[in-house]
C-alpha positions as CSV (number, residue, x, y, z in Angstrom):
1,M,13.7,0.4,-3.4
2,P,14.8,3.9,-1.9
3,R,13.0,4.7,2.0
4,N,11.1,7.8,0.8
5,P,11.6,7.9,-2.7
6,P,11.2,11.3,-4.4
7,R,6.9,11.3,-5.8
8,P,6.8,9.9,-8.9
9,S,5.3,12.4,-12.1
10,P,1.9,11.1,-12.9
11,A,2.9,8.9,-15.8
12,E,5.7,6.9,-13.6
13,A,2.5,6.7,-11.1
14,R,0.2,5.7,-13.6
15,I,2.8,3.1,-14.4
16,Q,4.1,1.8,-11.2
17,L,0.3,1.5,-10.1
18,D,-0.6,-1.0,-13.3
19,A,2.2,-2.7,-12.0
20,L,0.9,-2.9,-8.2
21,Y,-2.5,-4.3,-9.3
22,A,-0.8,-7.2,-12.2
23,A,1.1,-7.9,-8.6
24,L,-1.2,-8.1,-6.3
25,S,-4.1,-10.5,-8.6
26,R,-1.0,-12.5,-8.9
27,G,-0.7,-13.0,-5.3
28,E,2.6,-11.7,-6.1
29,I,3.0,-9.3,-3.2
30,D,2.2,-9.6,0.5
31,L,0.0,-7.0,2.2
32,A,3.4,-4.9,3.8
33,H,4.6,-4.8,0.8
34,A,2.1,-3.8,-0.9
35,V,0.9,-0.7,1.6
36,R,4.8,0.2,0.9
37,R,4.6,0.3,-2.5
38,M,1.0,2.2,-2.5
39,R,3.3,5.0,-0.5
40,H,6.1,4.4,-2.2
41,I,3.4,5.7,-5.5
42,S,1.5,9.0,-3.4
43,G,5.7,10.2,-2.7
44,L,4.8,10.5,1.0
45,T,6.4,9.4,4.0
46,Q,5.2,8.0,6.6
47,P,4.1,10.6,9.2
48,E,2.6,11.9,5.7
49,F,0.4,8.8,4.3
50,A,-1.0,8.2,7.8
51,R,-2.1,11.9,8.3
52,H,-3.3,11.8,5.0
53,R,-5.0,8.2,5.1
54,G,-6.6,8.8,8.8
55,I,-4.4,6.2,10.4
56,S,-1.3,6.6,13.2
57,V,1.6,6.3,12.5
58,Q,2.6,3.4,14.5
59,A,0.1,1.7,12.7
60,L,1.5,2.3,9.0
61,R,4.7,1.5,10.3
62,Q,3.2,-2.1,11.9
63,I,1.5,-2.7,8.4
64,E,4.6,-1.5,7.1
65,S,6.6,-3.8,8.5
66,G,4.5,-6.9,8.4
67,R,3.9,-6.9,12.6
68,G,0.7,-4.9,13.1
69,N,-3.2,-6.1,13.3
70,P,-4.9,-3.7,11.5
71,T,-8.1,-3.6,10.9
72,V,-10.5,-3.7,7.9
73,K,-11.0,0.2,8.3
74,S,-7.2,0.9,8.5
75,L,-6.5,-1.0,5.6
76,N,-9.5,0.6,3.4
77,A,-9.0,3.9,4.7
78,I,-5.1,2.9,2.9
79,A,-6.2,1.4,0.2
80,E,-9.4,3.3,-1.1
81,V,-7.0,6.1,-3.0
82,F,-6.2,3.6,-4.9
83,G,-8.6,2.3,-6.0
84,L,-8.8,-1.2,-4.3
85,Q,-10.6,-2.3,-0.6
86,V,-9.9,-5.4,1.6
87,G,-12.1,-9.0,0.6
88,F,-11.2,-12.1,0.2
89,V,-9.7,-13.5,-2.0
90,P,-9.4,-17.5,-4.1
91,I,-5.5,-18.7,-2.4
92,M,-3.2,-19.2,-5.4
93,R,-1.8,-22.9,-5.3
94,A,1.3,-23.3,-7.0
């Protein structure tokens, strides 16, 4: 996936969002990749997305790299615009 892909059309964004929801529900995607995909669906750069969601660019970069230790508040700030919230989910066993 390109670093900063162009903003998708509304129809393409809906397809990407549905695919994200499906991957999340199947436990196929980790937090870092989910947040990165959310940002790409929005078509925003890291600084733009961080500003839009009210978090620091540094926090967003750490989350997207998998090295962050984000608060529930930060994660909910990111997720709410996509109709998601942080919660407990069953562990998927193979």
